[in-house]
C-alpha positions in Angstrom: -11.1 -21.0 -2.0 -12.4 -18.8 -4.9 -9.6 -16.3 -4.3 -6.9 -19.0 -4.2 -8.2 -20.7 -7.4 -8.4 -17.4 -9.2 -4.9 -16.4 -8.4 -3.4 -19.8 -9.4 -5.6 -20.0 -12.5 -4.4 -16.7 -13.7 -0.8 -17.6 -12.9 -1.0 -20.8 -14.9 -3.2 -19.7 -17.8 -2.5 -16.0 -18.2 -5.7 -14.1 -17.3 -5.5 -10.5 -18.3 -4.2 -8.5 -15.2 -3.7 -4.9 -14.2 -0.1 -4.8 -13.1 0.9 -2.7 -10.1 -2.0 -1.1 -8.2 -2.1 2.6 -7.4 -2.5 2.4 -3.7 -3.7 6.0 -3.2 -6.3 5.6 -5.8 -7.6 2.4 -4.2 -7.7 3.9 -0.8 -10.0 6.7 -2.0 -12.4 4.1 -3.3 -12.2 1.8 -0.2 -13.4 4.2 2.5 -9.9 5.4 3.3 -8.9 1.9 4.3 -5.1 2.0 4.9 -3.6 -0.2 2.2 0.1 -1.1 1.8 1.4 1.8 3.8 5.1 1.6 4.7 7.3 3.1 7.4 10.8 4.4 6.7 13.5 3.1 9.0 15.3 6.4 9.4 17.9 5.1 11.9 18.9 1.9 10.1 17.8 2.3 6.5 15.2 0.4 4.6 11.4 0.2 4.9 8.9 -1.9 6.8 5.2 -2.5 6.7 3.0 0.1 8.4 3.1 0.1 12.2 5.9 -2.4 12.2 9.0 -1.9 14.4 12.3 -1.4 12.6 15.3 -3.3 14.0 18.9 -3.0 12.9 20.2 -6.3 11.4 23.6 -7.5 10.4 24.0 -8.9 6.9 27.1 -10.2 5.2 29.5 -7.4 4.7 27.3 -4.8 6.3 27.1 -3.1 9.7 23.8 -3.1 11.7 23.3 0.6 10.8 23.0 -0.2 7.1 20.0 -2.5 7.1 16.7 -3.1 8.9 14.5 -6.0 9.8 10.8 -5.7 10.6 8.8 -6.9 13.6 5.0 -7.2 12.9 2.6 -4.8 14.6 0.9 -7.5 16.6 4.0 -7.8 18.7 3.8 -4.0 19.4 3.2 -1.1 17.0 6.5 0.7 16.6 7.7 -0.5 20.0 8.6 -4.2 19.9 11.9 -5.2 21.5 14.8 -5.5 19.1 17.3 -8.1 20.4 20.9 -6.7 20.3 22.7 -10.0 21.1 22.2 -11.4 17.6 20.5 -8.6 15.6 18.4 -11.2 13.8 15.5 -11.6 16.2 13.0 -9.6 18.4 10.5 -10.0 21.2 7.1 -8.5 21.6 6.3 -5.4 23.7 6.7 -6.0 27.5 9.2 -8.8 26.8 13.0 -8.8 27.2 15.5 -10.7 25.1 17.2 -13.4 27.1 20.2 -15.6 26.4 20.8 -18.7 28.5 22.7 -22.0 28.4 21.0 -25.3 28.7 23.1 -28.5 28.5 25.9 -26.4 26.8 23.4 -25.2 24.2 22.7 -21.5 23.7 19.0 -20.7 24.0 17.6 -17.4 22.8 14.1 -16.6 24.0 11.9 -13.8 25.3 11.0 -13.4 29.0 8.1 -11.4 30.2 8.4 -8.2 32.3 6.2 -7.5 35.3 3.5 -6.1 32.9 2.7 -9.6 31.7 0.9 -11.6 34.5 -0.3 -14.6 32.5 1.8 -17.6 33.8 1.3 -19.4 30.4 3.3 -16.8 28.4 6.2 -15.9 30.7 8.6 -17.4 28.2 8.2 -17.2 24.5 10.4 -18.1 21.5 11.9 -15.2 19.6 10.5 -13.8 16.4 12.9 -13.9 13.4 13.0 -10.5 11.8 11.4 -10.1 8.4 14.2 -9.2 6.1 12.5 -9.6 2.7 13.8 -7.3 0.0 12.0 -3.9 0.1 10.6 -4.0 -3.5 8.5 -7.1 -2.6 6.4 -5.1 0.0 6.4 -1.9 -2.0 4.3 -3.2 -4.9 0.7 -4.4 -4.8 -0.6 -6.2 -7.9 -4.1 -6.4 -9.2 -6.0 -9.4 -10.4 -9.5 -8.8 -12.1 -12.4 -10.5 -10.3 -15.5 -11.1 -12.4 -18.4 -12.3 -10.4 -21.6 -10.5 -9.4 -19.5 -7.3 -9.4 -16.2 -6.5 -11.1 -13.1 -5.3 -9.3 -9.5 -6.1 -8.5 -8.0 -8.5 -6.0 -4.9 -6.8 -4.5 -2.0 -9.2 -3.7 1.6 -9.2 -2.8 3.9 -11.6 -4.7 7.4 -12.9 -4.3 7.6 -13.2 -8.1 6.1 -9.8 -9.1 3.1 -9.5 -11.3 1.9 -13.0 -12.0 0.1 -12.0 -15.2 3.2 -10.8 -16.9 5.7 -13.2 -15.5 8.0 -14.7 -18.1 7.6 -18.4 -19.0 11.1 -19.4 -17.7 10.4 -18.0 -14.2 6.9 -19.6 -14.2 8.3 -23.0 -15.0 10.7 -22.9 -12.1 7.9 -22.7 -9.5 7.4 -26.0 -7.6 5.6 -24.8 -4.5 3.0 -22.1 -4.0 2.3 -20.7 -0.6 -0.8 -18.5 -0.1 -1.0 -16.7 3.2 -4.2 -14.9 4.1 -4.3 -12.0 6.7 -6.7 -11.7 9.6 -9.1 -8.9 10.7 -6.3 -6.3 10.9 -5.8 -6.5 7.1 -2.0 -6.4 7.4 -1.3 -8.5 4.3 2.1 -6.8 3.9 3.2 -8.2 7.3 1.9 -11.7 6.6 3.6 -11.6 3.3 6.9 -10.3 4.6 7.0 -12.9 7.4 6.1 -15.8 5.1 8.5 -14.8 2.4 11.3 -14.6 5.0 10.3 -18.0 6.3 10.6 -19.4 2.8 14.1 -17.9 2.4 15.2 -19.3 5.7 13.9 -22.8 4.7 15.8 -22.7 1.5 19.0 -21.5 3.2 18.8 -24.3 5.8 17.5 -27.3 3.9 18.0 -26.6 0.2 20.0 -24.3 -2.0 19.4 -20.5 -1.9 19.7 -20.5 -5.6 16.3 -22.4 -5.7 14.5 -19.2 -4.4 12.5 -19.1 -7.6 11.0 -22.5 -6.9 8.8 -21.2 -4.0 6.1 -18.7 -4.9 4.6 -16.7 -1.9 1.4 -14.8 -2.4 -0.7 -12.8 0.1 -4.1 -11.4 -1.1 -5.2 -8.2 0.6 -8.9 -7.8 1.2 -10.2 -4.3 1.8 -12.2 -3.3 4.9 -15.4 -1.9 3.6 -17.3 -2.2 6.9 
């Protein structure tokens, strides 16, 4: 709660911030904890969070070889299954992409291979590729924390540095989504997935031009253990 309040308080009232964080410098001070590392999608172009799988995607006016979507590492580090039938989705490791018709409706899902024995997870929904613009996961921003010790709270943001955001952009925000990573500290993947989900929501239920109305934040806590 303290983290959430600090982020939103600084966003609303302009606490002095530190702009983009030097990732290499932070790593040296955080026991070599991997922070914000990226992989280059050599075959398809673009970048993805560390350990993510790069999949070719088709965007308007582009071929699949000119762009990449990302599959988070918890579905398989570098080796999740890219679905070629729509180039917008993927399945986890040891799953195959399946297309079937049910009541004349096309169903896209994931079906387990023999490596998956659990009867409860033989069929799973597909994962929609993270296609968030590369600059959003290339930059970590820093928010000063003043408590018993001083330091910086690292965070990803769909609106860039919240401290130096201009008033017009700030006034357009109507919804703030804060997504917090788990034990693997992969804030970049959480951020990428949530930012993409927000874009999909706007495209389906609202106007894509309202993108500035949804602020997505993902704080990144270092592993000091």
